Structures are given as C-alpha cells and as structure tokens.
C-alpha positions as CSV (number, residue, x, y, z in Angstrom):
1,X,0.2,0.3,-0.3
2,X,2.7,2.7,1.1
3,X,4.7,2.0,-2.6
4,X,1.5,2.9,-4.2
5,X,0.9,5.9,-2.1
6,X,4.6,7.2,-2.5
7,X,3.9,6.5,-6.4
8,X,0.8,8.2,-6.1
9,X,2.8,11.6,-4.3
10,X,5.3,11.3,-7.1
11,X,2.5,11.8,-9.8
12,X,0.9,14.3,-7.8
13,X,3.8,16.9,-7.9
14,X,4.5,16.1,-11.4
15,X,0.9,17.5,-12.0
16,X,1.4,20.5,-9.7
17,X,4.4,21.1,-11.9
18,X,2.7,20.3,-15.1
19,X,0.1,23.1,-14.4
20,X,2.3,25.4,-14.1
21,X,3.7,25.3,-16.9
22,X,2.3,27.8,-19.5
23,X,2.2,25.5,-22.9
24,X,-0.3,23.1,-20.4
25,X,-2.6,26.1,-19.3
26,X,-2.9,26.9,-22.9
27,X,-3.7,23.7,-24.2
28,X,-7.7,23.7,-22.3
29,X,-8.4,20.1,-22.9
30,X,-4.8,18.8,-21.4
31,X,-5.5,21.5,-18.8
32,X,-8.5,20.1,-17.8
33,X,-7.7,16.3,-17.8
34,X,-5.1,17.3,-15.3
35,X,-7.1,19.6,-13.3
36,X,-9.5,16.4,-12.9
37,X,-6.5,13.9,-11.9
38,X,-5.6,16.8,-9.6
39,X,-8.7,16.7,-8.0
40,X,-8.9,12.8,-7.7
41,X,-5.6,12.6,-6.2
42,X,-5.5,15.8,-3.6
43,X,-7.9,13.5,-0.7
44,X,-5.2,10.5,-1.0
45,X,-2.2,12.7,-1.1
46,X,-3.5,14.9,1.9
47,X,-4.3,11.7,4.4
48,X,-0.7,10.7,2.9
49,X,1.0,13.7,4.5
50,X,-1.1,13.8,7.4
51,X,-0.1,9.9,8.1
52,X,3.6,10.6,7.6
53,X,3.1,14.1,9.6
54,X,1.5,11.5,12.2
55,X,4.4,8.9,12.3
56,X,6.8,11.6,12.6
57,X,5.2,12.9,16.0
58,X,5.2,9.8,17.4
59,X,8.9,9.5,16.9
60,X,10.1,13.3,18.5
61,X,7.2,12.0,21.4
62,X,9.2,9.0,22.0
63,X,12.5,10.5,21.9
64,X,11.6,13.1,24.4
65,X,10.2,10.7,26.5
66,X,13.9,8.5,26.1
67,X,15.7,12.1,27.0
68,X,13.5,14.7,29.2
69,X,13.8,13.7,32.8
70,X,10.8,16.5,34.0
71,X,7.6,14.9,34.7
72,X,5.5,17.6,33.0
73,X,7.2,17.5,29.8
74,X,7.2,13.6,29.5
75,X,3.0,13.7,30.3
76,X,2.8,16.2,27.5
77,X,4.9,13.9,25.1
78,X,3.0,10.7,26.4
79,X,-0.6,12.6,25.3
80,X,1.1,13.5,21.7
81,X,2.5,10.6,21.1
82,X,-1.6,8.2,22.4
83,X,-2.8,11.2,19.7
84,X,-0.4,10.2,17.0
85,X,-1.0,6.8,17.2
86,X,-4.6,7.3,16.9
87,X,-4.5,9.0,14.4
88,X,-2.1,6.9,12.5
89,X,-4.7,3.9,13.1
90,X,-7.7,6.2,11.8
91,X,-5.6,7.4,8.8
92,X,-4.8,4.1,7.8
93,X,-7.9,2.9,7.5
94,X,-9.3,6.1,5.6
95,X,-6.0,5.4,2.9
96,X,-7.2,2.3,2.6
97,X,-11.0,3.3,1.8
98,X,-9.4,6.0,-0.7
99,X,-7.4,3.5,-2.8
100,X,-10.3,1.1,-3.3
101,X,-10.8,0.9,-7.2
102,X,-13.3,3.8,-7.6
103,X,-16.5,3.5,-10.0
104,X,-16.1,4.7,-13.3
105,X,-19.5,6.3,-13.5
106,X,-19.3,8.1,-9.8
107,X,-19.1,11.6,-11.4
108,X,-21.7,11.2,-14.2
109,X,-24.9,12.8,-14.2
110,X,-27.9,10.2,-14.1
111,X,-31.1,9.3,-15.3
112,X,-33.9,8.2,-12.2
113,X,-37.1,6.3,-13.6
114,X,-39.9,5.9,-10.6
115,X,-42.6,3.7,-11.5
116,X,-45.8,2.7,-9.2
117,X,-46.1,-1.3,-8.3
118,X,-48.2,-2.8,-6.5
119,X,-50.8,-1.0,-4.8
120,X,-53.0,1.1,-7.6
121,X,-53.4,4.8,-6.7
122,X,-51.8,4.5,-3.3
123,X,-48.7,3.1,-5.2
124,X,-49.0,5.9,-7.5
125,X,-49.1,8.6,-5.1
126,X,-46.0,7.1,-3.4
127,X,-44.1,7.3,-6.4
128,X,-45.0,10.6,-6.5
129,X,-44.1,11.3,-2.9
130,X,-40.9,9.7,-3.7
131,X,-40.0,12.0,-7.1
132,X,-40.4,14.9,-4.3
133,X,-37.9,13.6,-1.9
134,X,-35.3,13.2,-4.3
135,X,-36.2,16.8,-5.5
136,X,-35.6,18.0,-2.5
137,X,-32.7,16.0,-1.7
138,X,-31.2,17.3,-5.2
139,X,-31.5,20.9,-4.1
140,X,-29.5,20.4,-1.0
141,X,-27.1,19.1,-3.5
142,X,-27.4,21.9,-5.9
143,X,-28.0,19.3,-8.7
144,X,-30.7,20.5,-11.1
145,X,-33.4,18.3,-12.2
146,X,-34.6,18.1,-15.1
147,X,-38.1,15.9,-16.1
148,X,-37.9,14.0,-19.3
149,X,-41.7,12.6,-18.8
150,X,-44.3,11.8,-16.5
151,X,-47.6,9.8,-16.3
152,X,-49.4,11.4,-13.7
153,X,-53.1,10.1,-12.2
154,X,-55.0,13.2,-12.2
155,X,-55.2,13.2,-8.1
156,X,-51.6,13.9,-7.2
157,X,-50.2,10.5,-8.1
158,X,-47.2,9.3,-10.7
159,X,-47.4,6.0,-12.8
160,X,-44.2,6.7,-13.7
161,X,-41.6,9.6,-13.9
162,X,-38.5,9.9,-15.6
163,X,-36.2,13.0,-15.2
164,X,-32.0,13.8,-15.3
165,X,-30.2,14.8,-12.0
166,X,-26.9,16.6,-13.1
167,X,-24.1,17.5,-10.7
168,X,-21.4,16.5,-9.2
169,X,-21.3,13.1,-8.0
170,X,-24.9,12.9,-8.7
171,X,-24.4,8.7,-9.8
172,X,-22.0,8.0,-6.9
173,X,-24.8,9.2,-4.0
174,X,-27.6,8.3,-6.0
175,X,-26.6,4.9,-6.8
176,X,-27.5,3.4,-3.8
177,X,-31.6,4.4,-3.8
178,X,-32.0,1.6,-7.3
179,X,-34.2,-1.0,-6.0
180,X,-38.2,-1.6,-4.6
181,X,-39.4,0.9,-2.1
182,X,-42.4,-0.3,0.0
183,X,-44.4,2.0,1.6
184,X,-47.1,1.2,4.7
185,X,-49.7,3.1,5.9
186,X,-53.4,3.9,6.0
187,X,-54.8,5.3,2.6
188,X,-56.8,7.9,2.6
189,X,-59.6,6.3,0.6
190,X,-59.4,3.5,3.1
191,X,-62.8,4.2,5.6
192,X,-62.0,1.2,7.7
193,X,-58.6,2.4,8.3
194,X,-56.4,-0.7,7.6
195,X,-52.7,-0.1,7.2
196,X,-51.8,-1.5,3.2
197,X,-48.6,-2.0,1.6
198,X,-47.6,-0.3,-1.6
199,X,-44.8,-0.6,-3.6
200,X,-42.8,1.7,-6.1
201,X,-39.1,1.2,-8.1
202,X,-36.3,3.5,-8.5
203,X,-33.8,2.9,-11.0
204,X,-30.7,5.4,-11.2
205,X,-28.9,5.0,-14.3
206,X,-25.6,7.2,-15.0
207,X,-26.1,9.4,-17.9
208,X,-24.0,8.1,-21.1
209,X,-21.9,10.3,-23.5
210,X,-22.0,9.6,-27.2
211,X,-18.7,8.6,-26.9
212,X,-19.8,5.7,-24.4
213,X,-22.7,4.5,-26.6
214,X,-22.7,4.8,-30.6
215,X,-26.5,4.3,-31.9
216,X,-26.8,3.7,-35.4
217,X,-29.6,5.7,-37.4
218,X,-31.2,2.4,-39.0
219,X,-31.6,1.2,-35.4
220,X,-34.3,4.1,-34.6
221,X,-37.4,4.9,-35.0
222,X,-38.5,8.8,-34.7
223,X,-42.5,10.1,-33.8
224,X,-43.2,13.3,-33.5
225,X,-46.6,14.0,-32.0
226,X,-48.5,16.6,-30.1
227,X,-47.7,16.6,-26.2
228,X,-50.6,15.3,-23.9
229,X,-51.4,16.0,-20.2
230,X,-50.1,19.2,-18.2
231,X,-48.0,21.2,-20.2
232,X,-49.2,24.7,-20.8
233,X,-50.4,26.6,-24.0
234,X,-48.5,24.5,-25.8
235,X,-49.6,21.0,-25.1
236,X,-52.1,19.6,-28.5
237,X,-51.4,22.6,-30.5
238,X,-47.5,21.6,-31.8
239,X,-45.9,18.6,-32.8
240,X,-43.1,19.0,-29.9
241,X,-43.4,15.7,-28.1
242,X,-40.8,12.9,-29.6
243,X,-41.2,9.3,-29.2
244,X,-38.3,7.0,-30.2
245,X,-38.5,3.7,-30.7
246,X,-35.2,1.5,-30.8
247,X,-35.6,-2.1,-32.8
248,X,-32.8,-4.0,-31.4
249,X,-33.7,-3.8,-27.7
250,X,-37.7,-2.5,-28.2
251,X,-36.6,0.2,-25.8
252,X,-39.5,3.0,-26.1
253,X,-38.7,6.8,-25.5
254,X,-41.0,9.1,-24.7
255,X,-40.2,13.0,-24.3
256,X,-43.0,15.9,-24.0
257,X,-41.5,18.0,-21.2
258,X,-40.0,20.6,-23.5
259,X,-41.8,23.3,-25.5
260,X,-39.2,22.7,-28.7
261,X,-39.6,19.8,-30.7
262,X,-34.9,19.7,-30.7
263,X,-34.9,20.2,-26.5
264,X,-37.4,17.0,-26.4
265,X,-35.4,15.0,-29.2
266,X,-32.0,16.2,-27.2
267,X,-33.5,14.4,-24.1
268,X,-35.1,11.4,-25.5
269,X,-31.5,10.7,-27.1
270,X,-29.9,11.3,-23.8
271,X,-32.3,9.2,-22.2
272,X,-31.9,6.1,-24.7
273,X,-28.0,6.3,-24.1
274,X,-28.3,6.2,-20.6
275,X,-31.0,2.6,-21.3
276,X,-28.4,1.1,-23.4
277,X,-25.2,2.5,-21.6
278,X,-27.4,0.5,-18.4
279,X,-28.3,-2.6,-20.4
280,X,-24.4,-3.2,-20.9
281,X,-23.5,-2.2,-16.9
282,X,-25.6,-4.9,-16.2
283,X,-23.9,-7.5,-18.4
284,X,-20.8,-6.7,-17.0
285,X,-22.2,-6.6,-13.4
286,X,-23.3,-10.2,-14.4
287,X,-20.1,-11.6,-15.2
288,X,-19.1,-10.5,-11.7
289,X,-21.8,-12.0,-10.1
290,X,-20.1,-12.7,-6.9
291,X,-18.5,-8.9,-7.0
292,X,-22.0,-7.7,-7.8
293,X,-23.6,-9.6,-4.4
294,X,-20.7,-8.0,-2.2
295,X,-21.7,-4.0,-2.8
296,X,-24.4,-2.3,-1.5
297,X,-26.6,-0.6,-4.1
298,X,-25.6,-2.0,-7.4
299,X,-27.4,-5.0,-7.3
300,X,-30.9,-6.4,-8.8
301,X,-33.4,-3.9,-8.8
302,X,-36.1,-6.5,-8.0
303,X,-34.7,-6.2,-4.7
304,X,-36.9,-4.4,-1.8
305,X,-34.4,-2.1,-0.4
306,X,-36.7,0.0,1.9
307,X,-39.9,0.6,4.0
308,X,-41.6,3.7,4.8
309,X,-43.7,3.0,7.8
310,X,-46.4,5.8,8.3
311,X,-48.0,4.7,11.4
312,X,-44.6,4.3,13.4
313,X,-42.9,6.8,11.9
314,X,-39.9,5.2,10.6
315,X,-38.0,4.4,7.5
316,X,-35.7,1.0,7.5
317,X,-33.5,0.2,4.7
318,X,-33.3,-3.5,4.9
319,X,-29.5,-3.8,3.1
320,X,-27.7,-1.9,6.2
321,X,-30.6,-2.8,9.0
322,X,-30.8,0.8,9.7
323,X,-34.0,2.2,11.0
324,X,-34.7,6.1,11.4
325,X,-37.6,7.3,13.2
326,X,-37.6,10.5,10.9
327,X,-40.1,9.6,8.5
328,X,-41.5,13.2,7.8
329,X,-37.7,14.6,7.1
330,X,-37.0,12.1,5.1
331,X,-39.9,12.5,3.0
332,X,-38.9,16.0,2.7
333,X,-35.6,15.1,1.2
334,X,-33.4,14.4,4.1
335,X,-31.6,10.8,2.9
336,X,-28.0,11.9,3.9
337,X,-27.6,9.8,6.8
338,X,-29.1,6.6,5.1
339,X,-26.7,7.0,1.9
340,X,-24.0,7.8,4.0
341,X,-24.7,4.3,6.1
342,X,-24.9,2.5,2.4
343,X,-21.8,3.9,1.2
344,X,-20.4,2.7,5.2
345,X,-21.3,-0.8,4.0
346,X,-20.3,-0.8,0.5
347,X,-16.7,0.2,1.7
348,X,-16.4,-2.3,4.3
349,X,-17.5,-5.0,1.9
350,X,-15.2,-4.0,-0.4
351,X,-12.4,-3.7,2.1
352,X,-13.0,-7.6,3.4
353,X,-12.8,-8.5,-0.4
354,X,-9.8,-6.8,-0.7
355,X,-8.2,-8.0,2.1
356,X,-9.8,-12.1,1.6
357,X,-7.9,-11.3,-1.9
C-alpha cells in the first residue's frame, strides 16, 4: 500500500509542475484533464501527508520520553504519542478506503426512473412522493433536475416519472436508491383504517456520453406528435413531443416536457443512450456476479431495499439494517444519513474482499 502511496505522491507533484507550465495552461483539454486528476488525487495525498506527519510525531514523542526527565514534559509527550498513534490508525483506514477502485461512473449525471408498483392509486401517490423526496435532496446538493416524461393519475399520483439529475457526484450518491421501495400506511380512501402495503421501483442510471454509446440511425424510429397532459399552452397545439423506438432492444422513449421538439429530441436520445449503457453495465455486473452481490446498491433492482412505515414514523433500509424515526424529514429529502450508511457498508464489503484476496 505504501509503495502505491509514494507513487501517487510523485505523480501528484508531477501534475502540479505541469499545471504551472504555460504550454499546458494554453492547452485547455490537457489542462482540464490534469485538473481532474489533481482533484481525484488530492484527498489521498492529503491523508498520506497527514499520516507521515503523525508517524513523525510518534518518533518525536518517543525521543522526548527517552531524553526528558521533567515529569510535566513527559506527560505532554505521552499525550502527543497517544494522539499520534490514534491518528495513524484512523488515517490508515481512511487511506485504504481512498485506494479502493473508484466506480468510473461516480462523477456522472444520472437518469432516474420511478414507477408505481403494487397498490394502484396508493402506489402512484407514493411514487410521486419519492419524486418530491429526490427533488428536495437534489436541491440540498445544488443539483439540477430536468423532467423527461411523466404519466400522472390526475389525483396527485404518478404512474411513472423519468427525470435527469445533473450535478457533481450525482451517481456516486444516488446509485444506492435503485430497488423496490415499500410504503405501509392507511390510505386516505380507506374508511376501515387498515394499513395497506404499496410499492414503487426506482432505477438510477448513469448518463452516457455519445463516446460511451454509439446509436446507429437505422436502428431508430423517430415519431413526433402533440404533447398531452399538463404542459401549458403548447399542449395539443404543436408537434413538440418526441418518441424514439430502438428496434434491437424494443426500448421506447417518450419526451414531451419541453416546448421545443429539438429539446425533447435531445432529452430522448440522452435517455436512450443511458438505457443502452445501463444494459451494458448490467451485462458486466452479471459476469462478475460474486463482486456484484458483495456491493450495496448495485444489485438486483427487484430487491426490496427500504420500507417507509407511516403509522410508526419510521424508515428502515433492509440492506444495512438501519432504522430511523424521522419519516417526515426523510420524505422531505433528508436522506443523507441513509446514503452515508450505504456508502460505509459498501466500503466495508469491498475492504473485506480486498483483505480476502
């Protein structure tokens, strides 16, 4: 591990020197690439430098204890020694985590699909609440949400909704939301006061660039039509909605949220690229089934991952055994504690796998 850290430190210093080179500054593509590499390496380099400093503090404290006879000075040296040893342990764990292979999709924007599952109107209402929950969470992260398609029920529910989330690290955090979400509560329409269970599925897909996925024009049928539903004055007056049909996979994309046909077309193609990219990712995951099962949030999307129990005001994430009694805050977008728990569990599983190998 330490040989690798030394190599990273050398590479970091090389990057810093290159960034000060006027010829590199004038080459914007090269400059951006180096800046990204610098940003990626900075947390590891800072942790390693802090580790080396803590090791030096241990040596200094031991030297004082060997030479110093004054009891007050010896006590200070002992405190510094214990503190430095504690920092070394923490930093070693931190560096192991930072050296874990990074998911190449972590920095990407995402496409999120929420679909009402079992439960009829109640499931559609829950799907709409999940959409609002993620919208509020995106606001806290300063991410931008762009609606692609929505099929509403007319009573506040959503049979399905597809939207893009654009912002730094969107996939790295939101990928843990993929799976089946279950709600337990008494529907407003239920006179008997019985608790019903409904579900909604969430799929989080990394956005694919054109370089990631090439789409052959002969594999696509493009239809334009008038938008329907709630869309303002352009609904049913202009052919702004776009439907893409991808013959090889049978995937159909419908985009109608923008007034411009060009903008809807761009969104539709972005969503299609993401879905085709996701198919490739799923194939790769299936080929590495054991590794996939050991990770949190990248497994089977039919897996029930979380239960929202309204009568008890609790939310339970079944993957990590975490239960929180703050359902109102969570439904309002306060999901960071759950995501942090998933990240910690994922890192622990990966570290265990590294140690086994």
